[in-house]
N, C-alpha and C positions, 0 to 999 in steps of 0.2 A: 379586244375588248370593249363588249359592250359599258354601258354607264350602270347597270341596274346591278352587271358583275365587278365592276370597280367597283360602285358600292359593300359588295357580298367581301371583297377580298380582305378591303381596308378594315370593316366591323370585325373580323372574321383575326383576323391580325390582329389589329387590336386588346382584341379577348385573349389567345391566346399568350403576346407579348405582356399582357398582366397576371395572368396567370402566373407565364415563365417567373416571373420577377418576385410571387412572394413564395416559390419552390427554392431560391437561393437566397444562401446565408451571407453572403455579399450587396454590395449596393447595385443597383442595375441601373442604366441607362437607357430610357426609349426615346429613339429620335423618332420624331411626328414624320409624316407627313406634309411635305413641300408642294406644291401644283409646278412649278419652276427648278425639281428637283431633278434630277435625271437617277440620282441612285434612292433603293426604297427604302424604307423607315426598317430599320435593323433595333437589336438591342442589344447591349453588351456591359463587359463587367472584366474586372476584374482576381482571376482566380487565387487561392492560394500560394502560390510556387510565381504572385506578380508578373504574366503572362496576361496580355488583352484579347480577352475573347468577345466573339460575336456570333449574331447569330441571325437571320433574313428569314423572309418568309417571303414567297412572289407566286405571281400564277405562271407553271409552266408551258400549261393549256386551256385556250379559253375561249367559250364563246364568242366570235363578232360578229359580224353584216356580211362575209363572204360566206362561212360557215356557220352559222347561228345553234346548227343543233351539236357544235362540239364539247365535249364535257369540259366544267373548270379540274384541271390539275394541280392544287399548287406541290411547290418543292421547296424541300427549308435548307439553306446554304450552311454549315457550320462550322467558322474560321474557314472563311472562300475566299480568296481573292484579297489581298490587301490596297484596293486600288475602290475598294469597298467604306475604307475609311477614310480616304483621301481626307484633306481637310479638318481631320481629327487632329485634335492634342494629343499626345503621349505624357500622359502625370508623370512627375518624377519619381524613380523608381521601379516605374514598369520597364520592364527588360527586354518582351521583343513583344509582338503576336504571337499567338499559342498557333504551331503548325504543326503540333504532335496530336491534334484531337483535332480532324478535319474530317467532313460525311455530308454525303447529299442526302434526303432524306425525300421520294417524291411520292404524295398521298393524295387521297380523296379529301373535300373540305372538313367530311362529315368524321376523317377518322385522325385528326387533327391535336385537338383536345384529348382525347383516344391515347394518344402515343405520344403524349407530353412527359408521364414519368419514366417514359425509357429513351426520350432523350434526353431527357434532367441525369437518368445513370450514366447514361453515355458521357455523358459533360464532363460528372466529378472523376473521371479515372483518369491520372497522371500521364497516362500513356497512350501511344495510339489506341485508337478503340479499338479490342477484342470481341469486336460486336458476335462477330460467332458463341460467341461464348457466357454473353450477359443472360438474364434471363427475356423468357421468351415474352415480346410484348404484347399489346394488345391486338392487335394484328401482326398476319404472316408478313415478313419481310423475304424481299430473295435481291440477293444482292447483283446487279448489275457489272459486268466484268468487260463488257466492253468501252474499249478506249479512256475511261477518265482513269486521271494519277488520284484523285483521291477517292475513298470509297462509295459508292452508288449505292445508296437503296430505296429499293420500291415497296408497295404494298401491288399486292398483285390485282385490286381493283385499278390503280391509277395504271398499273404496267397496259392494260386490256384497255381503260379511255383513252391513254396515249398512243398508243398504238395500232389502234383501228385505223385502217384505212381508210381516208378521206375521200377517195374513188367513190364511195359506194353512196357518201354524202352526196357528193360533186355528180354526179354517173347521168350524161346527159339522156333525154328520154326519145328515143329516137320510134318509139313506136306509134 
């Protein structure tokens, strides 16, 4: 990632996490970025069933030195990978991590804040989210059924941006 994109992701992540925290009826912990840490910043909270939940926003793909024209695509992981919480102490009374509500959401930066109400609604469910039966979000979502153990949803624009062939960008000019 270029330094400019790193700053853009950090700023959007901070804004998204702050707005997300404002939607919750329970205390939310926002872990900040540390340059020496290998895990991205995340938001965590305990739900009404005393399960630890967390949400993490990171770059799925981004422009870099080799492919500066690549679009920035973000991914939000919800309750994915307990390894992200390594080192986090479990408070007294917290039973376990919430494995009943897990999903990925892949989107473009300008779609993140617009999809916040949908994400909040998905997290308010007590069982595995039946996301197909939820009210429609601000952007159309497409479920990716290829190889993921947890539901993975994409906005069509993010799907197009992430899956556009790099060969077009990297094609040599033999003329």
